[in-house]
Phi, psi and omega in degrees: 000148177252147183284346181203161175301324180296317179294323177297319180298318178295319184296322182270350184305324182296335182269345188285142174242155185306327183264009179292149174290161178300148178272157181238131176267127181245111178290145180244141171253110184249132177221156179052042179230150177265095182255124177269131181257100182280010175277354181247140180295333181297321180295313181295320179297317180301328182264006179077024179257162176273149179302133180072009178300326181284347183268004181288124175299128189269338190301315180295322178297316181291321178299325179280357179086008179268153173293147179290133178305321183293344178296332177300321179293316179299316179298317180294321179295317178297316180297330180276357178083020181292146176271339181190173182220147169248116180269149174288152177293147178279334182283126181304327182288346181256001182296136181300326185253028182096194182302135181283141175271151180290144177254131176251109184296346180271357181266000000 
């Protein structure tokens, strides 16, 4: 799930092709669900992840044949029994707390 229509647009941009039809944003009303909000450092800390680990753009990692850093968050969320996740936007201009700092998975 994306926290805003703008963040959703950034998230799907990597998949879009010039001749694709326009995308539609569908708001969801979710209740009685365990949704992890990865926009907060507390969630990542609770799951043993580093802050902003989920915000690493994955496409270059996958193109290079490496596992996506954000998969660690997905795996941890599934292990914790989460029903869904809200990821932070990858674009620095969309970061909830201002410009996003780069995450180095090797640190």
